[in-house]
N, C-alpha and C positions, 0 to 999 in steps of 0.2 A: 353276199356281204363281203366284198373284196377289200373294203377299207375299214372293217370292224376294228375299233379301238385305235385307229390311226389318228394322230392329231394333225388336223388340216387347217392352215391359216389362209384365209381368203381376203384379199384387199378388194375394195370396190364392191363390197358384199351387199350394199343397200338396194341394188336394182340390177336389172339386165342380166348379163351372163353370170356375174358374181352371185346374185340372188339365186338364180337357177342352180348354180353349183352348190350353194349351201343346202338347198333342198335335196339335191341328188346325193351329196356326200352323207347327209344325215340319214337318208333312207338306207344307206349301206353301213350304218353303224359307226360312223366316224365321230370323233370329238372335234368341235369346231371353234376356231378363233375368227371372229368376224370384225372386219375393220372397214370403216368409211367415216366421212365427216359427220353424218346425220345420225345421232344416237337413236332418235325416235324411229327412224327407218330400220336401223339395225335391230331394235327391240321387236318391231313387227316381223322382221324376217326370222329372228330367233323363235318367236312364239308360233310361227307357222311351220317350223321344222318338225319333222317326225323322227321316230327312232329313239333309242335309249342313250345316245351319246350326250356328253356334256357340252355346254356352249359358254364361251367367254366372249364378251364384247370389249373390244379395244378401239373406241372411236378416236380418230385423230386424222389430221391432214397429212397425207403421205409426203408432201413437200416440206414438212417440218422435220428436217433431217436430224436435228438435235435431239428429238425425242425417240428416235429409232432404237438406240441401245436400251433405253428405259422400257420401251414397249416390248422389246424382245425379252428382256429380263423378266417382265411381268408374265409373259406367256410361258416361259420356261419354269418360273416359280410355280405357276398354277398347275401346269400339266406335266412338268418334268422333261418335256421334249417338244420338238416340232418335227413331225415326220415329213410333211408336205407343205411347202409354201407356194401359194398360187398368187403370183403378181398379176392382178387383173385390173386394178384401178387405172383409168386413162381418160383422156379427153380428145375429141376430134376437132376438125377444122372445116370451115366453108368460106374460103377467101383466096383471091388472087395474090400472088407474091407482091406485086406492086401496090396492093391495097392493104397489106398486112403490116401493122406496126411491129417493130422489132420486139417489143415487150410480149407480144402474142407468140412469136416464134420461141422466145425463151420460156414462156409459161408452159407451152406444150412440151418442150424438151424436159422441163423440170418434172412435170407430172408423169409423162410417159416413159422417160428414160432414166434421169438421175434418181428419182425416188425409188425406182426398181433396183438400181445398182446399190443404193444406200441400204435399203432394207435387206437385200440379199447378203451384202457384206456383214451386216449385223447378225443375221441368222446363221450364216455358214459355219463359223467356228463351233457352235453348239452341235450342228449336224456332224461335223468331222469328229468331234470329241465322242459322240455316241456311236460312231462307226458307220454312218450313212444317212442319207436323206434324199429328198426329191424336190427340185425347184422347177415349178411350172411358170412359164411366162406367156401371157396372152398378148401375142403380137397381132398380126393381121395379114391377109393376102397382100396388103399394101406395104408389108415389110419385104416383099419380094419384087414388087414393081410399083410404079408411081402413076398418079393421075392428077390432072389439073385440080386446083382449089384445095389441095391437101398437102402442100409442100412441106410444112413443118411436121405434120402428122406422119407423112411417109418417112421423113428423115428420122423421126424418133423411133419408128418401128424398124427401119433398116439398122439403126444403131444397136437395137436390142439383139439382132441376129449376130452382128459382129462381136459384141461383147460376150454373149452367152455361148456362142460356138467356141470361143477361146476358153471360157471358164470350164466348159464341158471337158475339154481335153486336159485341163489342169487338175481337175478333181476326180476324174474317173476312177483312179486307183484308190481313192478314199471312199469309194462306194457312194458317191454323190451323183445322182442322175439329173439331167437337164432336159426338159421338154419344151420346145417352142411351139406354140399353138397359133395357127393362122386361120381365123374365121373369115368368111366372106360377109355377105349381108345377113345380119341377124336382127330379128325384131326386138329392138330395145329403144331406150330413150337417147341413144348416142347422138343422133342428129339434132334433137331438141337442145342439148347442152353443148353442142359443138361451138367453137369460138369463131366469130367473124373477125374481119381485119381490125376492127376497133376494140376487140376484146369482149364485146357483148355476145350473149348467147344467140345462136341461130334461130332458135325458138319455133322451128316447125319440123314436121316429120317428112323425111325424104321418101319418095315413092318406093325406091328400091329397098329401103330399110323396112318400110311398112309391109312390104310383100316378102320380107326375108324369112329365113329359117326361124322357127320358134326358139326362144332362148333355152327352153327345157330340152329340146332336141340337140342343140349345140352342146349343152352340159353333158348329155349322155355320151356324145362322141368324145368329149374331153376326158371323162372318167375312163372310157375304154382305152384311150391313148396312154393315160397315166398308168393304168393297170398293166399294159403291155410294155411300158417303159420306152415308148417311142421317142426318138430324138426330135422329130418335127412332124406335125400333122396339119393337113389342110382340110378345113371343115367348111364346105361350100357346095353349092349346086352348080348351075350353069356358069357362074362367074369364074369357076376354077379354070375354064379354058384359057383365060388370060395368062395363067402361069405357063402354059405350053406354047402359046403364041410368043410370049416374051423370050422364051428359051430357044425355040426352034425357028421362029419367023420374026426376028426383032424388028425388021423394017416394016413389015405389015402391022405389027403391034403398035409401033410408033405412029403410023398413019391413022390407025383406028382410034388410038387414045386421044389424039388431037381433036377428033370429031365427036368423042363420046360425050353424052349428056350425063354429068356426074353430080348435078345438084338440082 
């Protein structure tokens, strides 16, 4: 029960990794704040949680930046604190650069990057006032390298690393810890809801995602990393080799990624 009585706020909690995190934290005795757009899905996740922790639903669109201070205020009023913020909400992409409308590039950055920055900035003063806290950011292996058909998605994840590496250094002495989480292929609905170049949903399951790591296994790795207060963690299987190729054999990596089947 490593997280007993900790208040954990999870965005994107209605499915996938966020849903699996809700179940994993609840089993360890945490109090939960669950956020996503779909209230009915949040209610189903809440009802499926076990453990004695309390649960608060705060459904809203993470790109509605104007409501972030209000939502943070509601969370603090309800629980008195937020110990761990897990920025998990996100959207992926399946389109070539030349076939992607600029509005799609912007939408992906709004969801994956700017919403994370906005909510973090709203929560951070309360954590500092209490003397500490932990901010987790679900990035991706594609925050470390890029592949075709994911240009805006990769850009949004790269941006998270730049921002939160800087924030980590700034708030370390205030006992705020930052963990960047980089999953590989995880069996979720991410490819179903990924955006095509025209802004419509991709609508089908990628083979690599379908064969990916179960979300509940990914969630266990994330909890282990947060418990150990790791700065960055890579949660993947064979696809992790791309990290080492990118670092130690960049020419070979570039050649292979040009030929990779990524959709």
